[in-house]
N, C-alpha and C positions, 0 to 999 in steps of 0.2 A: 504494500500500500504506500503510495506517495503522499507526501505532505508538503505544505508551504508554511514556513515559520517566519514571523516578523519579530525582530529583536531591537530593543532600544536599551543601551547601557547608559546609566546615569551615575557617574561618580559624584559624590556629594562633597566636593571641595573645589578650590579655585583652579587647580591644575587638572581640569577634567579632560582636556583634549588628548593628552598623551595616552591615558588608559583606553579611551574610545578608539583611537587609531590602532593601538596594539591589539585590541579585541577584533577589530575588522580585519587586520592583517592575519590574525590567527584563523578567522573564519575562511579567508581566501585560500588557506593551505589545506583545508579539509577535503577537497576534491568534489565539492558540490557546486551547483550553480548559485552564485551570490550576486544579488543586485542591491546597490546602495543608493540612497538618496539623502538629502539633508536631515530628514527626520528619523530614519530608521534603516535597518539592513534586513533584507529578505534572503532566505536561504531555502533551497528546494532539494528534496531527495527522498529516498526510501526511508520509511519511518524508523525501523530499528537501527539502521546504519547512521542516519542523521541524528537521532536522539542520543545515541551512544557518543557520537563525536561532539555534540553540543554539551553534553555533561562535562566532558573534560575541558572544553573551551570556556565554559562559564565558570568553572572552578578556579581558573587562574586569576581573573580579576577579583574574585571574591576572597581569595587568599592574600593578594597583594595590596588591595585598597582598604583603607581604614573604614570607609563607609561607601556603599554602592547599592544601587537598585537596578534590577533588570526587569523590563517589561517584555513579555513574550506572548504572542498570539500564534496559535497553531490551527491551520485549516486543513481538512482532509482534501487531498487532491493537489495536483501540480498546477499552480495558478500563475506561473511566471509569464505566460503569454496572454494574460487577461487584457482585453481591450473593452472599455465601456461601450455599450450599444445604445446609449440614450443621448 
């Protein structure tokens, strides 16, 4: 089963850009389709493989940062080619 995941990492301190960039760079190395925009990062793949990889990728900033929030949305299905029809 394929899924689409939207992630937003929110380090709660003044130097927030570096941890966000490091997190996105890590996501890029996982071997899944990654699409970035100014508000969030989307990643697409097979459920078990993607969730297993995300578990490790999310752990890193949670261990390194003193205070951090991660917002995550998961949609069943591969939605990377979505185009609004309205």
